[in-house]
C-alpha positions in Angstrom: 22.0 1.7 0.4 21.7 4.2 3.8 24.6 2.8 6.4 25.6 3.9 9.9 28.7 5.9 9.7 30.8 6.0 12.6 29.9 7.5 15.6 26.1 7.4 14.2 23.6 5.5 16.5 20.0 4.0 15.7 18.8 6.6 18.3 20.7 9.5 15.7 17.3 11.0 14.3 17.2 9.9 10.4 15.4 12.0 8.2 13.5 11.2 4.7 15.9 11.1 2.6 18.0 8.7 4.9 14.6 6.4 4.5 14.2 6.4 1.0 17.7 4.7 0.7 16.5 2.4 3.8 16.3 -1.3 2.9 15.4 -4.1 5.3 14.6 -7.5 3.0 11.4 -8.4 4.5 10.3 -5.6 6.3 8.9 -2.1 5.8 9.8 1.0 7.2 8.5 4.5 8.3 9.6 7.2 9.9 8.4 9.0 13.0 9.1 11.9 14.4 13.2 10.9 12.9 12.8 7.3 14.4 12.7 4.6 12.1 9.8 2.0 12.6 10.5 -1.3 11.3 7.2 -3.3 10.7 6.5 -7.2 9.5 4.9 -6.8 6.3 1.0 -7.2 6.3 -0.6 -10.5 5.7 -2.0 -11.7 2.1 -5.3 -11.1 3.5 -4.5 -7.6 4.7 -3.5 -7.3 0.3 -6.6 -8.4 -0.4 -8.8 -6.1 1.6 -6.5 -2.8 0.2 -6.4 -4.0 -2.9 -10.3 -4.2 -3.1 -10.6 -0.4 -1.6 -7.8 0.9 -3.9 -10.0 -0.7 -6.7 -13.4 0.7 -4.9 -12.0 4.3 -4.9 -10.0 4.6 -8.4 -13.3 2.6 -10.5 -14.6 5.8 -8.6 -12.5 8.9 -8.7 -10.6 7.9 -11.8 -13.5 8.3 -14.8 -14.2 11.2 -12.4 -10.7 13.3 -12.6 -11.1 13.6 -9.3 -7.3 12.8 -8.4 -5.0 9.9 -7.9 -5.1 6.7 -5.3 -2.0 5.3 -3.7 -1.1 1.5 -2.9 0.7 0.5 -0.1 4.4 1.0 0.4 3.8 4.8 -0.6 5.1 6.9 2.3 4.1 11.0 2.5 6.3 13.1 4.4 3.8 14.6 7.2 5.8 16.1 9.2 9.5 18.1 9.2 12.2 19.0 11.8 12.4 16.1 12.5 10.9 14.2 10.0 7.8 11.9 9.8 7.0 9.6 7.0 3.7 7.8 7.0 2.7 5.2 4.7 -1.2 4.2 4.2 -2.3 1.0 2.7 -4.5 3.2 0.9 -4.6 6.9 -0.6 -6.1 9.5 -1.9 -5.3 13.1 -2.9 -7.7 15.4 -5.2 -6.5 17.4 -7.6 -4.7 20.0 -6.3 -3.0 17.8 -3.9 -2.0 15.4 -6.6 0.0 18.0 -8.4 2.3 18.6 -5.7 3.7 15.5 -5.4 7.2 14.7 -7.0 8.6 11.9 -9.3 11.2 11.4 -6.5 11.0 11.3 -2.8 8.2 11.5 -0.3 5.9 13.9 -1.3 5.3 16.9 1.7 2.1 16.5 1.4 -1.1 14.9 3.4 -3.9 12.6 1.5 -7.3 13.5 1.7 -8.3 10.0 2.7 -5.7 8.2 4.7 -7.2 4.5 4.7 -5.2 1.8 7.3 -6.5 -1.6 7.3 -5.4 -3.5 10.9 -3.0 -6.0 11.0 -3.2 -8.9 13.6 -0.5 -7.5 15.7 -1.2 -4.2 15.8 -1.4 -2.3 18.6 -5.0 0.1 19.5 -2.6 2.8 21.1 -0.1 2.6 17.7 -2.8 3.0 15.4 -4.8 5.8 17.2 -1.1 7.8 17.4 -1.2 7.3 14.0 -4.9 8.5 12.9 -4.0 11.4 14.7 -1.2 12.2 12.8 -2.8 11.6 9.7 -5.6 14.5 10.9 -3.2 16.8 12.1 -0.9 16.6 8.7 -3.8 18.0 7.3 -5.8 14.1 6.2 -9.4 15.2 6.3 -11.2 11.3 6.6 -9.0 8.3 7.6 -10.9 5.3 7.4 -9.5 2.6 9.9 -10.6 -1.0 8.8 -10.9 -3.8 10.9 -11.2 -7.3 9.3 -11.7 -8.9 12.8 -15.0 -6.7 13.6 -15.5 -6.7 10.1 -16.1 -2.6 10.4 -15.2 0.4 9.7 -13.6 3.7 11.9 -13.9 6.7 10.4 -12.3 9.4 11.8 -12.8 12.6 10.8 -10.9 16.1 10.5 -13.3 17.7 12.9 -12.0 14.9 15.4 -15.8 13.3 15.3 -15.7 9.8 14.5 -18.1 7.0 13.0 -18.1 3.2 13.4 -20.2 0.8 10.3 -20.4 -2.6 10.8 -22.2 -4.9 8.2 -25.6 -3.3 6.8 -24.0 -0.1 6.9 -22.6 1.8 4.3 -19.3 3.8 4.0 -19.3 7.2 2.1 -16.7 9.6 0.9 -18.4 12.5 2.7 -16.9 16.1 1.2 -13.6 13.9 0.1 -15.6 11.7 -2.3 -18.9 12.7 -2.4 -21.1 10.4 -4.1 -18.8 7.8 -3.6 -20.6 4.7 -0.9 -20.3 0.9 -0.7 -21.1 -1.8 1.3 -18.7 -2.2 4.5 -19.2 -6.0 3.7 -18.1 -5.5 0.3 -14.6 -4.6 1.4 -14.6 -8.0 3.2 -15.5 -10.2 0.4 
């Protein structure tokens, strides 16, 4: 467990290695440019949506051997000096990127697809900052799933954005060619 040394303050920059040993009961942690971010855990409904997305992607990718799917709490080191470790609700890494995932610590690799499921307390500016960090780190496709509006915002590496709602189909585009599901399926 990480603890502050004499003279060290919470304003000192933390590393990804130090974050690995942080445990705050009942809280989730991330690291943004060396600063510890502590959040409340998401709701049960949030977890249900995340699990549904993970299941749909895994059911598509596993039989095809396309790569690996990761669930909540899995951090990826997407910046160094100072370190940034972000944890999407669902992530997909193709075979090439998933081969770079180590057995210990936060892997210094960005997912091909990062999925963020909004919680009621999420501030839009923080979500946009997180999506920008994902895209800057090499994420090709980021889905922001909004349970309140029952829609998905699709952010692409080229800067384009699409908003999908009931009646639309969510596509894996070039990251997961052939994958598609109804937006409403995410909220069932």
